[in-house]
N, CA, C, O and the ligand as a Tripos MOL2 file, in Angstrom:
@<TRIPOS>MOLECULE
protein
  253   251    64     0     0
PROTEIN
NO_CHARGES

@<TRIPOS>ATOM
      1 N          -7.8070    4.1340   -5.8660 N.3       1 MET1
      2 CA         -8.3140    2.9490   -5.1760 C.3       1 MET1
      3 C          -7.9900    3.0450   -3.7080 C.2       1 MET1
      4 O          -7.0700    3.7540   -3.3010 O.2       1 MET1
      5 N          -8.7610    2.3210   -2.9140 N.am      2 GLU2
      6 CA         -8.5000    2.3290   -1.4790 C.3       2 GLU2
      7 C          -8.3630    0.8810   -1.0170 C.2       2 GLU2
      8 O          -9.1880    0.0270   -1.3400 O.2       2 GLU2
      9 N          -7.3140    0.6310   -0.2630 N.am      3 LEU3
     10 CA         -7.0530   -0.7230    0.2120 C.3       3 LEU3
     11 C          -6.9940   -0.7170    1.7290 C.2       3 LEU3
     12 O          -6.6400    0.2800    2.3580 O.2       3 LEU3
     13 N          -7.3500   -1.8560    2.2950 N.am      4 GLN4
     14 CA         -7.2180   -2.0400    3.7270 C.3       4 GLN4
     15 C          -6.0110   -2.9530    3.9490 C.2       4 GLN4
     16 O          -6.0150   -4.1150    3.5430 O.2       4 GLN4
     17 N          -4.9850   -2.4130    4.5970 N.am      5 VAL5
     18 CA         -3.7540   -3.1740    4.7720 C.3       5 VAL5
     19 C          -3.5620   -3.4960    6.2470 C.2       5 VAL5
     20 O          -3.6170   -2.6140    7.1030 O.2       5 VAL5
     21 N          -3.3380   -4.7670    6.5270 N.am      6 ARG6
     22 CA         -3.1080   -5.2000    7.9120 C.3       6 ARG6
     23 C          -1.6220   -5.4640    8.1440 C.2       6 ARG6
     24 O          -0.9140   -5.9300    7.2510 O.2       6 ARG6
     25 N          -1.1700   -5.1630    9.3390 N.am      7 GLY7
     26 CA          0.1890   -5.5010    9.7100 C.3       7 GLY7
     27 C           1.1190   -4.3070    9.8240 C.2       7 GLY7
     28 O           2.2870   -4.4540   10.1860 O.2       7 GLY7
     29 N           0.5960   -3.1080    9.5100 N.am      8 MET8
     30 CA          1.4410   -1.9180    9.6490 C.3       8 MET8
     31 C           1.3790   -1.4380   11.0930 C.2       8 MET8
     32 O           0.3010   -1.1640   11.6210 O.2       8 MET8
     33 N           2.5390   -1.3390   11.7230 N.am      9 THR9
     34 CA          2.5390   -0.9380   13.1260 C.3       9 THR9
     35 C           3.3150    0.3410   13.3850 C.2       9 THR9
     36 O           3.2100    0.9110   14.4710 O.2       9 THR9
     37 N           4.0870    0.8020   12.4220 N.am     10 CYS10
     38 CA          4.8770    2.0100   12.6590 C.3      10 CYS10
     39 C           5.1730    2.7020   11.3350 C.2      10 CYS10
     40 O           4.8030    2.2100   10.2700 O.2      10 CYS10
     41 N           5.8390    3.8390   11.4120 N.am     11 ASP11
     42 CA          6.1540    4.5850   10.1910 C.3      11 ASP11
     43 C           7.0540    3.7800    9.2610 C.2      11 ASP11
     44 O           6.9960    3.9380    8.0420 O.2      11 ASP11
     45 N           7.8920    2.9120    9.8420 N.am     12 GLY12
     46 CA          8.7470    2.0710    9.0080 C.3      12 GLY12
     47 C           7.9160    1.1520    8.1320 C.2      12 GLY12
     48 O           8.2230    0.9530    6.9560 O.2      12 GLY12
     49 N           6.8580    0.5910    8.7130 N.am     13 CYS13
     50 CA          5.9520   -0.2600    7.9370 C.3      13 CYS13
     51 C           5.2850    0.5580    6.8390 C.2      13 CYS13
     52 O           5.2210    0.1320    5.6860 O.2      13 CYS13
     53 N           4.7910    1.7310    7.2050 N.am     14 ALA14
     54 CA          4.1110    2.5780    6.2200 C.3      14 ALA14
     55 C           5.0640    2.9070    5.0720 C.2      14 ALA14
     56 O           4.6640    2.9080    3.9070 O.2      14 ALA14
     57 N           6.3200    3.1850    5.4040 N.am     15 ASN15
     58 CA          7.3010    3.4790    4.3500 C.3      15 ASN15
     59 C           7.5620    2.2640    3.4750 C.2      15 ASN15
     60 O           7.7380    2.3950    2.2640 O.2      15 ASN15
     61 N           7.5860    1.0840    4.0790 N.am     16 ALA16
     62 CA          7.7930   -0.1390    3.3000 C.3      16 ALA16
     63 C           6.6330   -0.3470    2.3350 C.2      16 ALA16
     64 O           6.8400   -0.7300    1.1830 O.2      16 ALA16
     65 N           5.4120   -0.0940    2.8030 N.am     17 VAL17
     66 CA          4.2380   -0.2160    1.9380 C.3      17 VAL17
     67 C           4.3220    0.8160    0.8150 C.2      17 VAL17
     68 O           4.0570    0.5080   -0.3470 O.2      17 VAL17
     69 N           4.6900    2.0350    1.1750 N.am     18 ARG18
     70 CA          4.8180    3.1060    0.1840 C.3      18 ARG18
     71 C           5.8440    2.7280   -0.8950 C.2      18 ARG18
     72 O           5.6110    2.9200   -2.0880 O.2      18 ARG18
     73 N           6.9700    2.1920   -0.4500 N.am     19 ARG19
     74 CA          8.0060    1.7900   -1.4140 C.3      19 ARG19
     75 C           7.5200    0.6760   -2.3230 C.2      19 ARG19
     76 O           7.7800    0.6880   -3.5270 O.2      19 ARG19
     77 N           6.8140   -0.2870   -1.7440 N.am     20 SER20
     78 CA          6.3580   -1.4190   -2.5520 C.3      20 SER20
     79 C           5.3540   -0.9540   -3.6010 C.2      20 SER20
     80 O           5.3480   -1.4610   -4.7220 O.2      20 SER20
     81 N           4.5100    0.0030   -3.2450 N.am     21 ILE21
     82 CA          3.5590    0.5410   -4.2260 C.3      21 ILE21
     83 C           4.3130    1.3070   -5.2990 C.2      21 ILE21
     84 O           3.9690    1.2400   -6.4790 O.2      21 ILE21
     85 N           5.3440    2.0380   -4.8830 N.am     22 GLY22
     86 CA          6.1340    2.8290   -5.8320 C.3      22 GLY22
     87 C           6.7930    1.9850   -6.9110 C.2      22 GLY22
     88 O           7.0720    2.4720   -8.0060 O.2      22 GLY22
     89 N           7.0400    0.7160   -6.5970 N.am     23 LYS23
     90 CA          7.6890   -0.1520   -7.5910 C.3      23 LYS23
     91 C           6.7450   -0.4930   -8.7310 C.2      23 LYS23
     92 O           7.1850   -0.6450   -9.8710 O.2      23 LYS23
     93 N           5.4520   -0.6170   -8.4440 N.am     24 VAL24
     94 CA          4.5100   -0.9940   -9.5000 C.3      24 VAL24
     95 C           3.7070    0.2040  -10.0110 C.2      24 VAL24
     96 O           3.1010    0.1350  -11.0800 O.2      24 VAL24
     97 N           3.7010    1.2960   -9.2530 N.am     25 ALA25
     98 CA          2.9640    2.4870   -9.6700 C.3      25 ALA25
     99 C           3.7430    3.7320   -9.2830 C.2      25 ALA25
    100 O           3.3540    4.4680   -8.3750 O.2      25 ALA25
    101 N           4.8580    3.9620   -9.9900 N.am     26 PRO26
    102 CA          5.7830    5.0300   -9.5890 C.3      26 PRO26
    103 C           5.1590    6.4220   -9.5990 C.2      26 PRO26
    104 O           5.5960    7.2980   -8.8520 O.2      26 PRO26
    105 N           4.1440    6.6370  -10.4360 N.am     27 ALA27
    106 CA          3.5830    7.9830  -10.5650 C.3      27 ALA27
    107 C           2.3790    8.2050   -9.6530 C.2      27 ALA27
    108 O           1.8460    9.3130   -9.5850 O.2      27 ALA27
    109 N           1.9540    7.1620   -8.9570 N.am     28 ALA28
    110 CA          0.7340    7.2770   -8.1570 C.3      28 ALA28
    111 C           0.9940    8.0640   -6.8790 C.2      28 ALA28
    112 O           2.0920    8.0440   -6.3220 O.2      28 ALA28
    113 N          -0.0560    8.7590   -6.4300 N.am     29 ARG29
    114 CA          0.0270    9.4490   -5.1550 C.3      29 ARG29
    115 C          -0.4970    8.4890   -4.0960 C.2      29 ARG29
    116 O          -1.5800    7.9210   -4.2390 O.2      29 ARG29
    117 N           0.2770    8.3140   -3.0420 N.am     30 VAL30
    118 CA         -0.0770    7.3190   -2.0220 C.3      30 VAL30
    119 C          -0.3170    8.0120   -0.6860 C.2      30 VAL30
    120 O           0.5080    8.7980   -0.2200 O.2      30 VAL30
    121 N          -1.4530    7.7090   -0.0830 N.am     31 GLU31
    122 CA         -1.7430    8.2250    1.2540 C.3      31 GLU31
    123 C          -1.9720    7.0440    2.1810 C.2      31 GLU31
    124 O          -2.7620    6.1490    1.8820 O.2      31 GLU31
    125 N          -1.2730    7.0520    3.3070 N.am     32 ILE32
    126 CA         -1.3820    5.9310    4.2350 C.3      32 ILE32
    127 C          -1.8340    6.4350    5.5950 C.2      32 ILE32
    128 O          -1.2350    7.3500    6.1600 O.2      32 ILE32
    129 N          -2.8940    5.8320    6.1140 N.am     33 GLU33
    130 CA         -3.3720    6.1340    7.4510 C.3      33 GLU33
    131 C          -2.9740    4.9690    8.3290 C.2      33 GLU33
    132 O          -3.6100    3.9150    8.3200 O.2      33 GLU33
    133 N          -1.9200    5.1730    9.0820 N.am     34 LEU34
    134 CA         -1.3160    4.0750    9.8360 C.3      34 LEU34
    135 C          -2.3000    3.4450   10.8240 C.2      34 LEU34
    136 O          -2.3970    2.2210   10.9100 O.2      34 LEU34
    137 N          -3.0180    4.2700   11.5590 N.am     35 ALA35
    138 CA         -3.8900    3.7580   12.6250 C.3      35 ALA35
    139 C          -4.9840    2.8400   12.0940 C.2      35 ALA35
    140 O          -5.2840    1.8090   12.6960 O.2      35 ALA35
    141 N          -5.5720    3.2140   10.9740 N.am     36 SER36
    142 CA         -6.6910    2.4260   10.4370 C.3      36 SER36
    143 C          -6.2340    1.4020    9.4150 C.2      36 SER36
    144 O          -6.9790    0.4740    9.1020 O.2      36 SER36
    145 N          -5.0310    1.5480    8.8880 N.am     37 GLY37
    146 CA         -4.5620    0.6480    7.8470 C.3      37 GLY37
    147 C          -5.0780    0.9960    6.4670 C.2      37 GLY37
    148 O          -4.9000    0.2420    5.5100 O.2      37 GLY37
    149 N          -5.7280    2.1660    6.3770 N.am     38 ARG38
    150 CA         -6.2740    2.5660    5.0840 C.3      38 ARG38
    151 C          -5.1730    3.1170    4.1830 C.2      38 ARG38
    152 O          -4.3950    3.9810    4.5890 O.2      38 ARG38
    153 N          -5.1200    2.6040    2.9540 N.am     39 VAL39
    154 CA         -4.1150    3.0540    1.9850 C.3      39 VAL39
    155 C          -4.8320    3.5350    0.7330 C.2      39 VAL39
    156 O          -5.5410    2.7660    0.0840 O.2      39 VAL39
    157 N          -4.6500    4.7990    0.3980 N.am     40 ARG40
    158 CA         -5.2650    5.3580   -0.8090 C.3      40 ARG40
    159 C          -4.2020    5.5150   -1.8830 C.2      40 ARG40
    160 O          -3.1340    6.0750   -1.6360 O.2      40 ARG40
    161 N          -4.4980    5.0210   -3.0600 N.am     41 VAL41
    162 CA         -3.5730    5.1480   -4.1900 C.3      41 VAL41
    163 C          -4.3060    5.8910   -5.2930 C.2      41 VAL41
    164 O          -5.2780    5.3790   -5.8500 O.2      41 VAL41
    165 N          -3.8490    7.0910   -5.6110 N.am     42 ASP42
    166 CA         -4.4740    7.8890   -6.6560 C.3      42 ASP42
    167 C          -3.6150    7.8630   -7.9010 C.2      42 ASP42
    168 O          -2.3930    7.9980   -7.8330 O.2      42 ASP42
    169 N          -4.2500    7.6910   -9.0130 N.am     43 GLY43
    170 CA         -3.5210    7.6380  -10.2700 C.3      43 GLY43
    171 C          -3.7950    6.3240  -10.9570 C.2      43 GLY43
    172 O          -4.5940    5.5130  -10.4880 O.2      43 GLY43
    173 N          -3.1220    6.1220  -12.0770 N.am     44 THR44
    174 CA         -3.3620    4.8870  -12.8100 C.3      44 THR44
    175 C          -2.4750    3.8010  -12.2370 C.2      44 THR44
    176 O          -1.2520    3.8370  -12.3750 O.2      44 THR44
    177 N          -3.1040    2.8450  -11.5970 N.am     45 ALA45
    178 CA         -2.3560    1.7320  -11.0280 C.3      45 ALA45
    179 C          -3.2150    0.4840  -11.1290 C.2      45 ALA45
    180 O          -4.4320    0.5460  -10.9590 O.2      45 ALA45
    181 N          -2.5970   -0.6190  -11.3990 N.am     46 ASP46
    182 CA         -3.2890   -1.9040  -11.4670 C.3      46 ASP46
    183 C          -3.5020   -2.4070  -10.0360 C.2      46 ASP46
    184 O          -2.5470   -2.7190   -9.3250 O.2      46 ASP46
    185 N          -4.7670   -2.4780   -9.6330 N.am     47 ALA47
    186 CA         -5.0870   -2.8120   -8.2420 C.3      47 ALA47
    187 C          -4.4770   -4.1450   -7.8250 C.2      47 ALA47
    188 O          -3.9560   -4.2790   -6.7180 O.2      47 ALA47
    189 N          -4.5460   -5.1280   -8.7180 N.am     48 ALA48
    190 CA         -4.0220   -6.4500   -8.3660 C.3      48 ALA48
    191 C          -2.5120   -6.3890   -8.1750 C.2      48 ALA48
    192 O          -1.9670   -7.0190   -7.2690 O.2      48 ALA48
    193 N          -1.8400   -5.6270   -9.0360 N.am     49 ALA49
    194 CA         -0.3790   -5.5060   -8.9310 C.3      49 ALA49
    195 C           0.0140   -4.7820   -7.6510 C.2      49 ALA49
    196 O           0.9950   -5.1380   -6.9970 O.2      49 ALA49
    197 N          -0.7670   -3.7590   -7.3010 N.am     50 VAL50
    198 CA         -0.4830   -3.0250   -6.0650 C.3      50 VAL50
    199 C          -0.6570   -3.9540   -4.8610 C.2      50 VAL50
    200 O           0.1860   -3.9820   -3.9640 O.2      50 VAL50
    201 N          -1.7500   -4.7080   -4.8500 N.am     51 ALA51
    202 CA         -2.0020   -5.6200   -3.7320 C.3      51 ALA51
    203 C          -0.8920   -6.6620   -3.6290 C.2      51 ALA51
    204 O          -0.4280   -6.9860   -2.5350 O.2      51 ALA51
    205 N          -0.4730   -7.1790   -4.7810 N.am     52 ARG52
    206 CA          0.6040   -8.1870   -4.7720 C.3      52 ARG52
    207 C           1.8930   -7.5890   -4.2270 C.2      52 ARG52
    208 O           2.6050   -8.2310   -3.4560 O.2      52 ARG52
    209 N           2.1890   -6.3580   -4.6290 N.am     53 ALA53
    210 CA          3.4260   -5.7080   -4.1800 C.3      53 ALA53
    211 C           3.4070   -5.5150   -2.6660 C.2      53 ALA53
    212 O           4.4110   -5.7370   -1.9890 O.2      53 ALA53
    213 N           2.2470   -5.0980   -2.1430 N.am     54 ILE54
    214 CA          2.1370   -4.8750   -0.6980 C.3      54 ILE54
    215 C           2.3170   -6.2020    0.0450 C.2      54 ILE54
    216 O           3.0080   -6.2660    1.0620 O.2      54 ILE54
    217 N           1.6870   -7.2550   -0.4750 N.am     55 GLU55
    218 CA          1.8130   -8.5530    0.1880 C.3      55 GLU55
    219 C           3.2350   -9.0810    0.0640 C.2      55 GLU55
    220 O           3.7320   -9.7690    0.9560 O.2      55 GLU55
    221 N           3.8870   -8.7520   -1.0490 N.am     56 GLY56
    222 CA          5.2780   -9.1500   -1.2340 C.3      56 GLY56
    223 C           6.2070   -8.4870   -0.2170 C.2      56 GLY56
    224 O           7.2840   -9.0000    0.0860 O.2      56 GLY56
    225 N           5.7710   -7.3390    0.3030 N.am     57 ALA57
    226 CA          6.5570   -6.6290    1.3180 C.3      57 ALA57
    227 C           6.2460   -7.1620    2.7160 C.2      57 ALA57
    228 O           6.8350   -6.7130    3.7000 O.2      57 ALA57
    229 N           5.3110   -8.1300    2.8030 N.am     58 GLY58
    230 CA          5.0610   -8.7780    4.0820 C.3      58 GLY58
    231 C           3.8140   -8.3170    4.8160 C.2      58 GLY58
    232 O           3.6500   -8.5910    6.0050 O.2      58 GLY58
    233 N           2.9300   -7.6130    4.1040 N.am     59 PHE59
    234 CA          1.6980   -7.1520    4.7420 C.3      59 PHE59
    235 C           0.5010   -7.8290    4.1100 C.2      59 PHE59
    236 O           0.6020   -8.4080    3.0280 O.2      59 PHE59
    237 N          -0.6270   -7.7540    4.7840 N.am     60 LYS60
    238 CA         -1.8320   -8.4200    4.3260 C.3      60 LYS60
    239 C          -2.7980   -7.3740    3.7690 C.2      60 LYS60
    240 O          -3.0650   -6.3550    4.4060 O.2      60 LYS60
    241 N          -3.3080   -7.6380    2.5910 N.am     61 VAL61
    242 CA         -4.3340   -6.7690    2.0270 C.3      61 VAL61
    243 C          -5.6820   -7.4510    2.2220 C.2      61 VAL61
    244 O          -5.8900   -8.5670    1.7460 O.2      61 VAL61
    245 N          -6.5980   -6.7840    2.9190 N.am     62 ALA62
    246 CA         -7.9100   -7.3640    3.1940 C.3      62 ALA62
    247 C          -8.8750   -7.0310    2.0800 C.2      62 ALA62
    248 O          -8.8060   -5.9620    1.4740 O.2      62 ALA62
    249 N          -9.7660   -7.9510    1.8220 N.am     63 GLY63
    250 CA        -10.8250   -7.7030    0.8540 C.3      63 GLY63
    251 C         -10.4140   -7.8610   -0.5870 C.2      63 GLY63
    252 O         -11.2330   -7.6750   -1.4860 O.2      63 GLY63
    253 CU          6.7580   -1.0340   11.4740 Cu       64 CU64
@<TRIPOS>BOND
     1     1     2 1
     2     2     3 1
     3     3     4 2
     4     3     5 am
     5     5     6 1
     6     6     7 1
     7     7     8 2
     8     7     9 am
     9     9    10 1
    10    10    11 1
    11    11    12 2
    12    11    13 am
    13    13    14 1
    14    14    15 1
    15    15    16 2
    16    15    17 am
    17    17    18 1
    18    18    19 1
    19    19    20 2
    20    19    21 am
    21    21    22 1
    22    22    23 1
    23    23    24 2
    24    23    25 am
    25    25    26 1
    26    26    27 1
    27    27    28 2
    28    27    29 am
    29    29    30 1
    30    30    31 1
    31    31    32 2
    32    31    33 am
    33    33    34 1
    34    34    35 1
    35    35    36 2
    36    35    37 am
    37    37    38 1
    38    38    39 1
    39    39    40 2
    40    39    41 am
    41    41    42 1
    42    42    43 1
    43    43    44 2
    44    43    45 am
    45    45    46 1
    46    46    47 1
    47    47    48 2
    48    47    49 am
    49    49    50 1
    50    50    51 1
    51    51    52 2
    52    51    53 am
    53    53    54 1
    54    54    55 1
    55    55    56 2
    56    55    57 am
    57    57    58 1
    58    58    59 1
    59    59    60 2
    60    59    61 am
    61    61    62 1
    62    62    63 1
    63    63    64 2
    64    63    65 am
    65    65    66 1
    66    66    67 1
    67    67    68 2
    68    67    69 am
    69    69    70 1
    70    70    71 1
    71    71    72 2
    72    71    73 am
    73    73    74 1
    74    74    75 1
    75    75    76 2
    76    75    77 am
    77    77    78 1
    78    78    79 1
    79    79    80 2
    80    79    81 am
    81    81    82 1
    82    82    83 1
    83    83    84 2
    84    83    85 am
    85    85    86 1
    86    86    87 1
    87    87    88 2
    88    87    89 am
    89    89    90 1
    90    90    91 1
    91    91    92 2
    92    91    93 am
    93    93    94 1
    94    94    95 1
    95    95    96 2
    96    95    97 am
    97    97    98 1
    98    98    99 1
    99    99   100 2
   100    99   101 am
   101   101   102 1
   102   102   103 1
   103   103   104 2
   104   103   105 am
   105   105   106 1
   106   106   107 1
   107   107   108 2
   108   107   109 am
   109   109   110 1
   110   110   111 1
   111   111   112 2
   112   111   113 am
   113   113   114 1
   114   114   115 1
   115   115   116 2
   116   115   117 am
   117   117   118 1
   118   118   119 1
   119   119   120 2
   120   119   121 am
   121   121   122 1
   122   122   123 1
   123   123   124 2
   124   123   125 am
   125   125   126 1
   126   126   127 1
   127   127   128 2
   128   127   129 am
   129   129   130 1
   130   130   131 1
   131   131   132 2
   132   131   133 am
   133   133   134 1
   134   134   135 1
   135   135   136 2
   136   135   137 am
   137   137   138 1
   138   138   139 1
   139   139   140 2
   140   139   141 am
   141   141   142 1
   142   142   143 1
   143   143   144 2
   144   143   145 am
   145   145   146 1
   146   146   147 1
   147   147   148 2
   148   147   149 am
   149   149   150 1
   150   150   151 1
   151   151   152 2
   152   151   153 am
   153   153   154 1
   154   154   155 1
   155   155   156 2
   156   155   157 am
   157   157   158 1
   158   158   159 1
   159   159   160 2
   160   159   161 am
   161   161   162 1
   162   162   163 1
   163   163   164 2
   164   163   165 am
   165   165   166 1
   166   166   167 1
   167   167   168 2
   168   167   169 am
   169   169   170 1
   170   170   171 1
   171   171   172 2
   172   171   173 am
   173   173   174 1
   174   174   175 1
   175   175   176 2
   176   175   177 am
   177   177   178 1
   178   178   179 1
   179   179   180 2
   180   179   181 am
   181   181   182 1
   182   182   183 1
   183   183   184 2
   184   183   185 am
   185   185   186 1
   186   186   187 1
   187   187   188 2
   188   187   189 am
   189   189   190 1
   190   190   191 1
   191   191   192 2
   192   191   193 am
   193   193   194 1
   194   194   195 1
   195   195   196 2
   196   195   197 am
   197   197   198 1
   198   198   199 1
   199   199   200 2
   200   199   201 am
   201   201   202 1
   202   202   203 1
   203   203   204 2
   204   203   205 am
   205   205   206 1
   206   206   207 1
   207   207   208 2
   208   207   209 am
   209   209   210 1
   210   210   211 1
   211   211   212 2
   212   211   213 am
   213   213   214 1
   214   214   215 1
   215   215   216 2
   216   215   217 am
   217   217   218 1
   218   218   219 1
   219   219   220 2
   220   219   221 am
   221   221   222 1
   222   222   223 1
   223   223   224 2
   224   223   225 am
   225   225   226 1
   226   226   227 1
   227   227   228 2
   228   227   229 am
   229   229   230 1
   230   230   231 1
   231   231   232 2
   232   231   233 am
   233   233   234 1
   234   234   235 1
   235   235   236 2
   236   235   237 am
   237   237   238 1
   238   238   239 1
   239   239   240 2
   240   239   241 am
   241   241   242 1
   242   242   243 1
   243   243   244 2
   244   243   245 am
   245   245   246 1
   246   246   247 1
   247   247   248 2
   248   247   249 am
   249   249   250 1
   250   250   251 1
   251   251   252 2
@<TRIPOS>SUBSTRUCTURE
     1 MET1         2 RESIDUE 1 A MET
     2 GLU2         6 RESIDUE 1 A GLU
     3 LEU3        10 RESIDUE 1 A LEU
     4 GLN4        14 RESIDUE 1 A GLN
     5 VAL5        18 RESIDUE 1 A VAL
     6 ARG6        22 RESIDUE 1 A ARG
     7 GLY7        26 RESIDUE 1 A GLY
     8 MET8        30 RESIDUE 1 A MET
     9 THR9        34 RESIDUE 1 A THR
    10 CYS10       38 RESIDUE 1 A CYS
    11 ASP11       42 RESIDUE 1 A ASP
    12 GLY12       46 RESIDUE 1 A GLY
    13 CYS13       50 RESIDUE 1 A CYS
    14 ALA14       54 RESIDUE 1 A ALA
    15 ASN15       58 RESIDUE 1 A ASN
    16 ALA16       62 RESIDUE 1 A ALA
    17 VAL17       66 RESIDUE 1 A VAL
    18 ARG18       70 RESIDUE 1 A ARG
    19 ARG19       74 RESIDUE 1 A ARG
    20 SER20       78 RESIDUE 1 A SER
    21 ILE21       82 RESIDUE 1 A ILE
    22 GLY22       86 RESIDUE 1 A GLY
    23 LYS23       90 RESIDUE 1 A LYS
    24 VAL24       94 RESIDUE 1 A VAL
    25 ALA25       98 RESIDUE 1 A ALA
    26 PRO26      102 RESIDUE 1 A PRO
    27 ALA27      106 RESIDUE 1 A ALA
    28 ALA28      110 RESIDUE 1 A ALA
    29 ARG29      114 RESIDUE 1 A ARG
    30 VAL30      118 RESIDUE 1 A VAL
    31 GLU31      122 RESIDUE 1 A GLU
    32 ILE32      126 RESIDUE 1 A ILE
    33 GLU33      130 RESIDUE 1 A GLU
    34 LEU34      134 RESIDUE 1 A LEU
    35 ALA35      138 RESIDUE 1 A ALA
    36 SER36      142 RESIDUE 1 A SER
    37 GLY37      146 RESIDUE 1 A GLY
    38 ARG38      150 RESIDUE 1 A ARG
    39 VAL39      154 RESIDUE 1 A VAL
    40 ARG40      158 RESIDUE 1 A ARG
    41 VAL41      162 RESIDUE 1 A VAL
    42 ASP42      166 RESIDUE 1 A ASP
    43 GLY43      170 RESIDUE 1 A GLY
    44 THR44      174 RESIDUE 1 A THR
    45 ALA45      178 RESIDUE 1 A ALA
    46 ASP46      182 RESIDUE 1 A ASP
    47 ALA47      186 RESIDUE 1 A ALA
    48 ALA48      190 RESIDUE 1 A ALA
    49 ALA49      194 RESIDUE 1 A ALA
    50 VAL50      198 RESIDUE 1 A VAL
    51 ALA51      202 RESIDUE 1 A ALA
    52 ARG52      206 RESIDUE 1 A ARG
    53 ALA53      210 RESIDUE 1 A ALA
    54 ILE54      214 RESIDUE 1 A ILE
    55 GLU55      218 RESIDUE 1 A GLU
    56 GLY56      222 RESIDUE 1 A GLY
    57 ALA57      226 RESIDUE 1 A ALA
    58 GLY58      230 RESIDUE 1 A GLY
    59 PHE59      234 RESIDUE 1 A PHE
    60 LYS60      238 RESIDUE 1 A LYS
    61 VAL61      242 RESIDUE 1 A VAL
    62 ALA62      246 RESIDUE 1 A ALA
    63 GLY63      250 RESIDUE 1 A GLY
    64 CU64       253 GROUP 0 **** ****
């Protein structure tokens, strides 16, 4: 799945997003493009749970 995440401004933010996804989808491969806010999650992951986890870390998931 691909998500648009707002609010990431540095590698620390990207790592926080990565960690939050890891809590709900530990086996998923995560790719984060900091500049565009694009987050790709490959593997079996519940999209709603991933979005909730990211928002729980303080970021906004668009769409
Ligand atoms: Cu940051």
